[in-house]
N, C-alpha and C positions, 0 to 999 in steps of 0.2 A: 867302769861305770857307764851305763847306757843312758843317754839323755835324749829323749825324744820330745819334739815340740809338736803338739797337735795344732790343727788349724784353729780350734776354738780358743787356744791360749794366746794366739797372736792378735794384736789389734786389727780391727776391720780394715783400716786404711792400709796396713802393710800387706794384708792378704790380697787386696785389690790392686796393689801396685801404685797406690796414690800416697804421696808424701803428706804427712799431717801438717796442718797449718801451724806455723810457728808464731804468728802474731795476728791480731785482729784485722790489720789493714791488708794483709796478704791473703790471696785466695787462689786455689788451683783452677785450671781451665775447666775442670768438670763442674765446679761449683758456680763459676761465672756463667758458662754457657748451658748449664743443665745437661740434659741427656745428649743433645747434639754436640756440645763441647766435649763431653766424655767420649762420644763415638768418634769424633774427629781426632782426638788425641790418641785413641787406641789404634785407629787406622794409620795414623802417622807413625806410631811406634812400630807397627807391623811392617810398614813400608821401609822404615830405616833398618830394621833387622834383616829384611830380605836384601836390601842394597848392600849391607855389610857382609852378608854371607856370599853374595855374588862377587864382591871385591876380593874377599879372602880366597874364594875358589879360583879366581883369575890369577891371583898371586901364586897360589900353589902350582897352577898349570905353567906359569912362567918360571917355576923353580926358584922362587925367592927364598933364601935361607932364613929370613927373619920370620916367616910365617910357617907354623907347624900344621901338619895334616890333622892332628887331633883338635886344634883350635878351630880349624875350618869345618870339621865334621860337627862339632858342637854348635857352631854358628848356623850351619845348615839345618840341624835338628830344631834349634830354637825358632828359626824362620818357618819351618814346616808346622810346628806346633802352634805358633801364632796365627798362621794362615788358616789352619784347620779350625781353631777357636773362632776366628773371624767368620769363617764360612758357616759354622753352627749358629752363631749369633744372627747372621743374615737370614738363615733359613727359619729360625724362630720368629724373627720380626716379620717375615713374609707370611708365615703361618698365622701370626696374631692379627696382621692386617686383614688377611682373608677371612678369619673368624669374625672380626668386627664388621666387615662389609656384608657378611652373610646373616648378621643379626637382623631380626625384624624390629622395626621401630614402632 
């Protein structure tokens, strides 16, 4: 039995990596800080992923038997994908800023 989950069948919050709010008094950093809070949270997450990949890479180089090469390679790929996504967002933001600045008032 093949079970495939499409992006449209998942809730928006899980597709964006944001945990849903469990109560009315709690809020995520993206909702409190708006766009800047979401951006800071995303940059922090990418930074943590890169730091973890670097740590695992160092452990593999030191031949730590508790760290597998496969785990390290997956962490490195996650860090690369996160960085590329961040770079694309930055490029889009710079392009949007340039477009707005070139508009005539």
